C-alpha positions as CSV (number, residue, x, y, z in Angstrom):
1,M,0.0,0.0,0.0
2,A,1.3,3.4,-0.9
3,P,2.1,5.9,1.9
4,G,-0.8,8.2,1.2
5,S,-3.4,5.5,0.6
6,R,-6.5,4.7,2.8
7,F,-7.7,1.4,4.2
8,A,-9.8,-0.6,1.8
9,T,-12.8,-0.2,4.2
10,T,-13.6,3.1,5.9
11,S,-16.2,4.3,8.4
12,W,-18.0,7.0,6.4
13,G,-17.6,5.3,3.0
14,M,-19.0,2.0,4.1
15,V,-22.2,3.3,5.5
16,V,-22.8,5.8,2.8
17,A,-22.3,3.2,0.1
18,A,-24.6,0.8,1.9
19,R,-27.4,3.4,2.1
20,E,-27.2,4.3,-1.5
21,A,-27.3,0.8,-3.0
22,S,-27.9,-2.7,-1.8
23,T,-24.9,-4.6,-3.2
24,F,-22.6,-7.4,-2.1
25,E,-19.8,-4.9,-1.8
26,S,-21.8,-2.6,0.5
27,R,-22.9,-5.5,2.7
28,E,-19.4,-6.8,2.9
29,A,-18.2,-3.3,3.9
30,L,-20.8,-2.9,6.6
31,E,-19.9,-6.3,8.0
32,T,-16.3,-5.2,8.2
33,L,-17.6,-2.1,10.0
34,C,-19.4,-4.3,12.5
35,R,-16.4,-6.5,13.1
36,T,-14.2,-3.5,13.7
37,Y,-16.4,-1.7,16.2
38,W,-18.3,-4.6,17.8
39,Y,-16.2,-4.6,21.0
40,P,-16.3,-0.8,21.7
41,V,-20.1,-1.0,21.4
42,Y,-20.3,-4.1,23.6
43,A,-18.1,-2.4,26.2
44,F,-20.4,0.6,26.1
45,V,-23.5,-1.6,26.5
46,R,-21.9,-3.6,29.3
47,R,-21.0,-0.5,31.2
48,Q,-24.7,0.5,31.1
49,G,-25.3,-2.2,33.6
50,F,-26.4,-5.1,31.4
51,D,-25.1,-8.5,32.1
52,A,-22.8,-10.3,29.7
53,E,-25.5,-12.3,27.9
54,D,-27.8,-9.3,27.4
55,A,-25.0,-7.1,26.3
56,R,-24.0,-9.6,23.6
57,D,-27.6,-9.8,22.5
58,L,-28.1,-6.1,22.4
59,T,-24.8,-5.5,20.6
60,Q,-25.8,-8.1,18.0
61,A,-29.3,-6.5,17.7
62,Y,-27.8,-3.1,17.3
63,F,-25.6,-4.1,14.4
64,A,-28.5,-6.1,12.9
65,S,-30.5,-2.9,12.8
66,L,-27.5,-1.1,11.3
67,L,-27.1,-3.7,8.6
68,E,-30.9,-3.5,7.9
69,K,-30.3,0.3,7.5
70,A,-32.7,1.2,10.2
71,Y,-30.3,3.9,11.4
72,L,-28.6,4.9,8.2
73,D,-31.2,7.6,7.3
74,D,-29.8,9.7,10.2
75,Y,-26.2,9.2,9.1
76,E,-24.9,12.3,7.5
77,P,-21.1,12.7,7.1
78,S,-21.5,16.5,7.0
79,R,-22.9,16.5,10.5
80,G,-19.7,15.4,12.2
81,R,-17.6,12.6,13.5
82,F,-18.5,8.9,13.0
83,R,-17.4,8.2,16.5
84,V,-20.1,10.6,17.9
85,F,-22.7,9.2,15.6
86,L,-22.1,5.6,16.5
87,R,-22.1,6.3,20.3
88,T,-25.3,8.4,20.0
89,S,-27.1,5.9,17.9
90,V,-26.3,3.1,20.3
91,R,-27.5,5.1,23.2
92,H,-30.8,5.8,21.3
93,F,-31.1,2.1,20.5
94,L,-30.7,1.1,24.1
95,S,-33.2,3.7,25.3
96,K,-35.8,2.0,23.1
97,E,-34.8,-1.5,24.1
98,R,-35.2,-0.6,27.8
99,D,-38.9,-0.2,27.1
100,K,-39.2,-3.6,25.5
101,R,-39.2,-7.1,27.0
102,M,-36.6,-9.3,25.3
103,A,-38.9,-12.2,24.9
104,V,-36.6,-13.9,22.4
105,R,-32.8,-13.8,22.7
106,R,-31.6,-12.1,19.6
107,G,-28.2,-13.6,19.7
108,G,-29.7,-17.2,19.6
109,E,-32.4,-16.4,17.1
110,T,-30.5,-14.4,14.4
111,Q,-26.8,-14.7,13.6
112,I,-26.1,-11.7,11.4
113,L,-22.3,-12.1,11.5
114,S,-20.0,-15.1,11.9
115,L,-18.3,-13.5,14.8
116,D,-16.5,-15.4,17.6
117,T,-17.8,-13.6,20.7
118,S,-17.2,-16.5,23.1
119,D,-14.4,-14.8,24.9
120,V,-15.7,-11.2,24.7
121,E,-16.6,-11.2,28.4
122,G,-13.1,-12.4,29.2
123,R,-11.7,-9.5,27.3
124,Y,-14.1,-7.2,29.1
125,S,-12.9,-8.5,32.5
126,L,-9.5,-7.1,31.7
127,E,-10.8,-3.6,31.6
128,P,-9.6,-1.4,34.4
129,A,-11.8,-1.7,37.5
130,D,-12.5,2.1,37.6
131,R,-15.6,4.2,37.7
132,S,-15.5,5.4,34.1
133,T,-18.9,6.2,32.6
134,P,-20.2,4.2,29.6
135,E,-19.3,7.1,27.4
136,E,-15.7,7.2,28.7
137,M,-15.5,3.4,28.2
138,F,-16.7,3.7,24.6
139,E,-14.2,6.5,23.9
140,R,-11.3,4.5,25.2
141,R,-12.2,1.3,23.4
142,W,-12.9,3.3,20.2
143,T,-9.4,4.9,20.4
144,L,-7.7,1.6,21.1
145,T,-9.5,0.0,18.2
146,I,-8.3,2.8,15.9
147,L,-4.7,2.4,17.1
148,E,-4.8,-1.4,16.8
149,R,-6.0,-1.1,13.2
150,V,-3.2,1.3,12.4
151,L,-0.6,-0.9,14.1
152,D,-1.9,-3.9,12.1
153,Q,-1.6,-2.0,8.9
154,L,2.0,-1.0,9.7
155,R,2.8,-4.5,10.7
156,R,1.6,-5.8,7.3
157,E,3.6,-3.2,5.4
158,Q,6.8,-4.1,7.3
159,A,6.3,-7.8,6.7
160,E,5.9,-7.2,3.0
161,A,9.1,-5.2,3.0
162,G,10.9,-8.1,4.7
163,L,11.2,-6.3,8.0
164,R,8.8,-8.3,10.1
165,V,11.4,-9.3,12.8
166,Q,12.7,-5.8,13.1
167,F,9.2,-4.4,13.4
168,E,8.2,-6.9,16.1
169,R,11.2,-5.8,18.2
170,L,10.8,-2.1,17.6
171,Q,7.0,-1.7,17.9
172,G,7.3,-1.2,21.6
173,F,8.9,2.1,20.9
174,L,5.8,3.1,19.1
175,T,3.4,2.0,21.8
176,G,5.4,3.3,24.7
177,E,5.9,-0.2,26.1
178,E,9.6,-0.4,25.4
179,T,11.1,1.4,28.3
180,E,13.9,-0.9,29.5
181,T,15.8,-1.8,26.4
182,S,18.3,0.8,25.1
183,Y,19.0,1.7,21.5
184,R,22.5,0.2,21.9
185,D,21.1,-3.1,23.2
186,M,18.5,-3.3,20.5
187,A,21.1,-2.6,17.9
188,A,23.2,-5.5,19.2
189,E,20.3,-7.8,19.3
190,L,19.4,-7.0,15.6
191,R,23.0,-6.9,14.6
192,T,23.0,-3.3,13.3
193,S,24.2,0.1,14.4
194,E,22.6,2.3,17.1
195,G,22.1,5.0,14.4
196,A,20.3,2.6,12.1
197,I,17.9,1.7,15.0
198,K,17.2,5.3,15.7
199,M,16.5,6.0,12.0
200,A,14.2,2.9,11.8
201,I,12.2,4.0,14.8
202,H,12.0,7.5,13.4
203,R,10.6,6.2,10.1
204,L,8.2,3.9,11.9
205,R,6.8,6.7,14.0
206,Q,6.4,8.9,10.9
207,R,4.6,6.1,9.0
208,F,2.4,5.4,12.0
209,G,1.4,9.0,12.2
210,Q,0.6,9.0,8.5
211,L,-1.6,5.9,8.8
212,L,-3.3,7.2,11.9
213,R,-4.2,10.5,10.2
214,G,-5.5,8.6,7.2
215,E,-7.6,6.3,9.4
216,I,-9.0,9.2,11.4
217,A,-9.7,11.2,8.2
218,E,-12.3,8.5,7.3
219,T,-14.2,9.1,10.5
220,V,-14.6,12.9,10.3
221,S,-16.6,15.1,7.9
222,S,-13.8,17.4,6.8
223,P,-9.9,17.4,6.7
224,D,-9.7,20.4,9.1
225,Q,-11.2,18.1,11.9
226,V,-8.4,15.6,11.7
227,D,-5.9,17.4,14.0
228,D,-8.6,18.0,16.6
229,E,-9.7,14.4,16.5
230,V,-6.1,13.1,16.8
231,K,-5.6,15.3,19.9
232,H,-8.9,14.1,21.3
233,L,-8.2,10.4,20.9
234,L,-4.6,10.7,22.3
235,G,-6.0,12.6,25.2
236,V,-8.5,9.8,25.9
237,I,-5.9,7.2,26.4
238,A,-3.2,9.3,28.1
239,P,-4.7,9.0,31.6
240,W,-5.3,5.3,31.1
241,R,-1.7,4.6,29.9
242,H,-0.1,6.9,32.5
243,P,-2.4,6.9,35.5
244,P,-1.6,9.5,38.2
245,S,0.4,8.1,41.2
246,D,-1.3,8.1,44.6
């Protein structure tokens, strides 16, 4: 993939295409959308006080309604960020569901996607035991999903360039997890120079930033919103990754 290119499936593009025409491509794109954001929505629903089984059913039901285009008529790119639209539409969906009796478990009756959600509660159990609101939980999981997508794309690019091993060792410098290994030790491990390691990390950070901006550009309504959205998302995870000491 060229440095300036976008992901094959994007947030705004997928939903707009699905609303305009019922085609195999639009269905496939929307299913990718659901797979990508299934867990942030699940975490949001779970944080509302629903148990694990109800949260799975409600999340599945929400995306079923999205795939059936029940919510797409309200989806206008010119009105703002996709992140805000998704969170608001899920909240609206839940407010309606609270007034209904779930006589039939949607997850057992209708399988709209072949998703493996068997360990989703195990993943949720690893969330910090804090008092964050459902909205804060959604924002955090949304942000981490975006970052994971960008990191996966960068990993694929590096593997295609024959740099898979180097990337696996250096990615900690991108995520902030590599705090103990020095550049000198890393250079010795990879049998290269310290200068080469610094240059490789610099290039990875540059490319990561390009991919991040490209991904975020597909979730906002105009290019001038990208910088603000980047700052917002990084601000969301900063307290979580670097919690204040007591």
